[in-house]
N, C-alpha and C positions, 0 to 999 in steps of 0.2 A: 507421529504426532499424537494421534488419538487412536484408541484400540476400541472399537465397537462395530457394528454393522448397521447397514441402513438400505432400503430397497431403491430399485429403479435408477435414481441418478448417481448412486453411490460410486460406480465405477468411473463414470465421466468426470465427476467432480474431482476424484483423486487424481485422475489421469491430467486433468488441467492443472491441478496443483503441482503435479511433478513436472509439467512443462515449464512452469514459472519458477522452478528450483534452480539453484546455482548448478551449472553443468559440469559436476565433477564427474569423476570415472564411473561412479555407480549410476548417476542420472543419465549419462550419455548411454550407458549400456542397456537402459530401460526404454530408450526411444522408440525402437521398433515395436515393442509390446504396447506402448502407450497408444500408438496409432491403431493397432489392432483392437485394443480395448474400446476406443471410441467409436470405432466402425462397428463393432459388436453390439453396443447398447443402443445404436441408433437414435440418441437423443438430439443429435445436431444435423442440420441439412447437409447434403453431399458436398455443396461448394465450400462449406466451413471445414468439413472433414478432409477435403483436399488441401486446403491451406494449412491445417495443423500437420497433415502428413508431410508437406513439403518443409515445414518449419522443422519437424523432428529430423528429417533426412539432412537437412543444412546443419543442424547441430552436430549430428554423428560425422558429417563430412569435413567439417572444419577441423583445423588444428586445435587440440585441446586448450592450448593457451590463448588462441585467437578466439574460441567460443566463450571462454571465461571473460576475457577482456571485453568482449562485445556485450556480455550480460551486465558486467559492472559499469560500462558506458551507458548502458540502456536505463538500468534502474537505480543506480547509486550516485548519479551526477546532477541531480536536481529534484525539487519537489514535484514537478509536474509530472514526472514519470516514476514517482516512488511507489513501491508495492505496499508501503505502510499507509492505508488507507486514511488514518485520522491525520496525518500529516497534510493531506489535501484540504482537511477541514479546520484543524486547530493549529497547524504549524507546530512550533516548539512551546506553545503556551501551556499554561498549568490546566487549562481545560482538556488538553488531551490526556493529561494524566488520570483525571477523573473518568474520561471516557474509557480509557484502557482498563480501569478497575471494573467499571460496569460490564464491560464486554467479557473480562475474566469471570466475573460473577455468573453471567449468562451461560458460559461453558460449564461451570462448576454445578449450576442448578440443573443442567442436563447430565450430570454424573460424569463429566470428563474433566480430566486434569491434564494441564499443558506440561510439556517437558521444559526442563529449567533451561533458561537462556532465550526462549522465544518469547516475541511480543504477539498479544492476540490479535493486533489489528493488520498483521502481514496477510496479504490475499491468499497465499498458500495455507496458512492456518485457518483462515476463514472458510476456505473451500473444503479443508478437511473436517471442520466442524460440520458445515452444511451437510457433507456426504454421510453424516450420522443420523440425519433428521428424516422423517418422513417427506415425501415429495413436496406436499404443499406447504409444510413448515420450511423446508429449505428454499424453495422459490421465494416465499415472503420475506425471509431473512436477507437472502440476496438482493431481492427487489428494494429493499430499504436503502441499499447502497448503490442503486443504479445511477444516481447523479454523479457519485464519485467514480464509478466505473466508466461512465461515459466521458468524463474529463480525462481519465487516464487513456482510454481508447483514442480520443481526439488527439492527445499529445503524441502518442506513438504513430498513429496513422499520419499526422502531419510530417512526421520525420521519415516516413516510409519504412517504418520498422516492422518487421514480420511478427514480433511479438503482440502486435495490435490484433491479430487474428485470434489469439488466446483470450483477451479481454472481451472481444465480441462473443466468443463462444461462452464465456462465463455469463454475460447478459442474456444470451439465447436460452440458456439452461434455466434461468429465471424467469423466463417468458417474455423478456424484453428484446428490443432491437437495438443494436449498436447504432448510435447517431452521433454526429459531429456537434458539439457544444462550445460556446465560448468559454475560454479558459483564462485564468488570470496570468499575467505575464510572470516568467520566472524572475525571482528576486535577484537583484544585482549581487554577484558574488561578494564584492567588496562591502556592500551595505549588509549582507547577511552575516558577515563575519566581523562587522565593524565593533570594536570595544566602545562601551559607553564613555561619555565624556567625563573625564576626571572632575570630581567635586561639582557634578551635576546638580543644579538646584541652589547653589551657593552663590550669592551676589558679592563679588570682589570690587564693585566699584567705590571709589573714594577711599581707598586704602592708603595708609601713610607710607612714607619712604622707609627703606630698611633701617632697622635700630629703633624705630618707634612702635608704639602699640599699633596693632592692626585691626581696627574695628570691622566686624563682619555682620552682614544681616542675612538671615536664613529665610528661605521661602517655605512657607507651610504648605504641605501637600496633604490632600485628603486620603485618608487610609482607604485602600482598595476594598471592595466588597468580597466577601468569601466567594470562591469559585462555585458555580452551579453547573459545571460540565455533565452533559447527559449524552451517552452514546447514540448517534444517529440510528 
C-alpha cells in the first residue's frame, strides 16, 4: 500500500492491517509470521496477543474457501461491520465523497500515494498510513476514529466474531480501550435497495381521463445546499 518507514508501532499496525486483509493464499501464508511480529514488538497486552494468535491459527486451519466466505460474511454483508470507516458515518451520501477526498489529501500531504483501486477509508489502508507516522501522530490519528472503531468492535463482538479482537487491538495501539457502544440498527435490505418512487414530487391528482389534456401541478423543492463534508 504505502512504502516508507516509521518507528515503534510500525510492525504492529501493519500486522493488524494484514489480519484484516482478505485471506487469500498470500495472506494465509503470512499468518504465523504476523503473530510473531505482534509478540516481538510488545505493544499489546498478553491476553490480546493470545486472541490474535488464535485468530491467525484459525484462519490457517480453515479450508481456504471457508476462510474467504467467513471474511465476506463478516465484512461485506452490512454497514455495521464494514471496514470502510466512512460508511459508518456518512453511508452512501455525498458527504462521504468529500471525506474521502480530504483523507486522500492527508495521505498525499504526508508524501504518500495510494495504489490505484484502493479507497482511503478502508481500515487496512488507514492502519498502513498510521504505521508510517511517529507514535504520537499515529495514536492521535487513530484516536480520532475511536467512536467508529468502537461501533465496529461492538457489532463484531455481539456476533461472537473473532475479528472483534483485531479491532480491539487497533483501539489499544491508539491508547484507547475497546468498549461496547450503542449502534444504529442495520438498514433493512429491501429499504436499502429500494428504487425511488417514479415521478416523485409530481402531483397527479385531478387528472383527466385518457384522450383528454392531462393537467399536472409540480411541487417546488428547495435546492440542496452544497456539501460541506469533512473527514472525521
